[in-house]
C-alpha positions as CSV (number, residue, x, y, z in Angstrom):
1,G,-0.2,13.5,12.2
2,L,-2.6,10.7,11.2
3,F,-0.8,7.4,10.6
4,W,-2.2,4.1,9.3
5,Q,-0.3,1.1,7.9
6,L,-1.7,-1.7,5.8
7,E,0.4,-4.8,6.3
8,L,0.2,-6.9,3.2
9,V,0.5,-10.6,3.4
10,K,0.3,-13.4,0.8
11,N,-1.7,-15.7,3.0
12,K,-4.1,-14.5,5.8
13,E,-3.6,-17.7,7.9
14,T,0.2,-18.0,7.8
15,K,0.8,-14.2,7.6
16,E,3.5,-14.8,5.0
17,P,4.6,-11.3,3.9
18,F,4.9,-10.2,0.3
19,R,8.2,-8.7,1.1
20,T,11.0,-9.9,3.4
21,P,13.6,-7.6,5.0
22,T,16.2,-9.0,2.6
23,K,14.3,-7.7,-0.4
24,K,14.7,-4.0,0.5
25,Y,15.9,-2.9,-2.9
26,E,14.2,-5.5,-5.0
27,E,11.0,-5.0,-7.0
28,T,8.2,-6.4,-4.8
29,I,4.4,-6.2,-4.8
30,I,4.6,-3.4,-2.2
31,N,6.8,-1.3,-4.5
32,K,4.5,-2.0,-7.4
33,I,1.5,-0.8,-5.4
34,A,3.3,2.4,-4.3
35,K,4.5,3.1,-7.8
36,Y,1.0,2.5,-9.2
37,L,-0.6,4.8,-6.7
38,L,1.9,7.6,-7.6
39,E,1.9,7.2,-11.3
40,K,-1.7,6.3,-12.0
41,R,-3.7,7.8,-9.2
42,N,-1.4,10.7,-8.1
43,V,-1.3,9.5,-4.5
44,Y,2.1,9.3,-2.7
45,I,2.2,6.4,-0.3
46,P,5.4,5.5,1.6
47,A,6.2,1.8,1.5
48,D,8.3,-0.2,3.9
49,K,9.3,-3.8,4.1
50,F,5.8,-5.0,5.1
51,G,3.2,-2.7,3.8
52,I,2.1,0.8,2.8
53,W,1.6,3.8,5.0
54,I,-1.3,6.2,4.8
55,V,-0.2,9.5,6.4
56,P,-2.5,12.4,5.5
57,P,-2.3,15.6,7.4
58,L,-4.7,16.1,10.3
59,I,-6.7,18.7,8.3
60,V,-7.7,16.1,5.7
61,N,-11.3,16.2,4.7
62,K,-13.9,13.5,3.9
63,D,-13.6,14.0,0.1
64,E,-9.8,13.6,0.3
65,I,-10.1,10.5,2.4
66,D,-12.6,9.0,0.0
67,F,-10.2,9.8,-2.9
68,F,-7.2,8.0,-1.4
69,V,-9.3,5.1,0.0
70,E,-10.7,4.5,-3.5
71,A,-7.2,4.7,-5.0
72,I,-5.8,2.3,-2.5
73,D,-8.7,-0.1,-3.0
74,D,-7.9,0.0,-6.7
75,A,-4.2,-0.6,-6.2
76,L,-4.8,-3.6,-3.8
77,K,-6.2,-5.5,-6.8
78,I,-2.5,-5.8,-7.8
79,S,-1.8,-7.7,-4.6
80,D,-4.9,-9.8,-4.9
81,K,-3.6,-11.1,-8.3
82,E,-0.2,-11.9,-6.8
83,A,-1.7,-13.7,-3.8
84,K,-3.6,-16.3,-5.9
Protein backbone atom coordinates (compact mmCIF):
# COMPACT_ATOMS: atom_id res chain seq x y z
CA GLY A 1 0.00 0.00 0.00
CA LEU A 2 0.82 3.68 0.07
CA PHE A 3 1.98 4.90 3.50
CA TRP A 4 2.83 8.38 4.67
CA GLN A 5 3.14 9.65 8.24
CA LEU A 6 3.01 13.22 9.43
CA GLU A 7 4.97 13.58 12.63
CA LEU A 8 3.46 16.44 14.60
CA VAL A 9 5.66 18.49 16.91
CA LYS A 10 5.04 21.52 19.11
CA ASN A 11 8.31 23.18 18.13
CA LYS A 12 10.19 22.66 14.85
CA GLU A 13 13.59 23.41 16.37
CA THR A 14 13.37 21.24 19.49
CA LYS A 15 11.16 18.55 17.88
CA GLU A 16 9.10 18.39 21.09
CA PRO A 17 6.20 16.06 20.29
CA PHE A 18 2.55 16.88 20.95
CA ARG A 19 2.11 13.43 22.42
CA THR A 20 4.50 11.31 24.47
CA PRO A 21 4.41 7.51 24.72
CA THR A 22 2.96 7.76 28.24
CA LYS A 23 -0.12 9.61 26.93
CA LYS A 24 -1.37 6.68 24.84
CA TYR A 25 -4.93 6.79 26.18
CA GLU A 26 -5.15 10.49 27.02
CA GLU A 27 -6.82 13.12 24.86
CA THR A 28 -4.06 14.75 22.83
CA ILE A 29 -3.87 17.02 19.82
CA ILE A 30 -3.22 13.99 17.63
CA ASN A 31 -6.41 12.32 18.85
CA LYS A 32 -8.29 15.58 18.28
CA ILE A 33 -7.07 15.79 14.69
CA ALA A 34 -8.01 12.17 13.96
CA LYS A 35 -11.44 12.67 15.55
CA TYR A 36 -12.03 15.90 13.63
CA LEU A 37 -11.11 14.29 10.32
CA LEU A 38 -13.47 11.38 10.92
CA GLU A 39 -16.43 13.34 12.31
CA LYS A 40 -16.24 16.54 10.27
CA ARG A 41 -14.51 15.53 7.03
CA ASN A 42 -15.41 11.82 6.75
CA VAL A 43 -11.73 10.83 6.50
CA TYR A 44 -10.38 8.00 8.67
CA ILE A 45 -6.77 8.59 9.67
CA PRO A 46 -5.00 6.18 12.03
CA ALA A 47 -3.11 8.07 14.73
CA ASP A 48 -0.17 6.82 16.76
CA LYS A 49 1.89 8.37 19.52
CA PHE A 50 3.71 10.84 17.28
CA GLY A 51 1.52 11.64 14.32
CA ILE A 52 -1.13 10.72 11.82
CA TRP A 53 -0.93 8.15 9.05
CA ILE A 54 -2.18 8.61 5.51
CA VAL A 55 -2.74 5.15 4.04
CA PRO A 56 -4.85 5.26 0.87
CA PRO A 57 -5.06 2.25 -1.41
CA LEU A 58 -2.66 2.17 -4.36
CA ILE A 59 -5.62 2.72 -6.71
CA VAL A 60 -6.28 6.17 -5.24
CA ASN A 61 -6.91 8.86 -7.83
CA LYS A 62 -5.97 12.56 -7.96
CA ASP A 63 -9.41 13.79 -6.87
CA GLU A 64 -9.32 11.53 -3.81
CA ILE A 65 -5.81 12.67 -2.92
CA ASP A 66 -6.87 16.31 -3.29
CA PHE A 67 -9.88 15.60 -1.03
CA PHE A 68 -7.89 14.14 1.84
CA VAL A 69 -4.99 16.61 1.51
CA GLU A 70 -7.51 19.47 1.82
CA ALA A 71 -9.11 17.75 4.84
CA ILE A 72 -5.73 17.24 6.52
CA ASP A 73 -4.70 20.83 5.82
CA ASP A 74 -7.93 21.98 7.46
CA ALA A 75 -7.39 19.69 10.46
CA LEU A 76 -3.81 20.84 10.99
CA LYS A 77 -5.15 24.26 11.93
CA ILE A 78 -6.03 22.59 15.23
CA SER A 79 -2.37 21.78 15.90
CA ASP A 80 -1.29 25.25 14.78
CA LYS A 81 -3.47 26.78 17.51
CA GLU A 82 -2.06 24.44 20.16
CA ALA A 83 1.55 25.10 19.15
CA LYS A 84 1.29 28.83 19.77
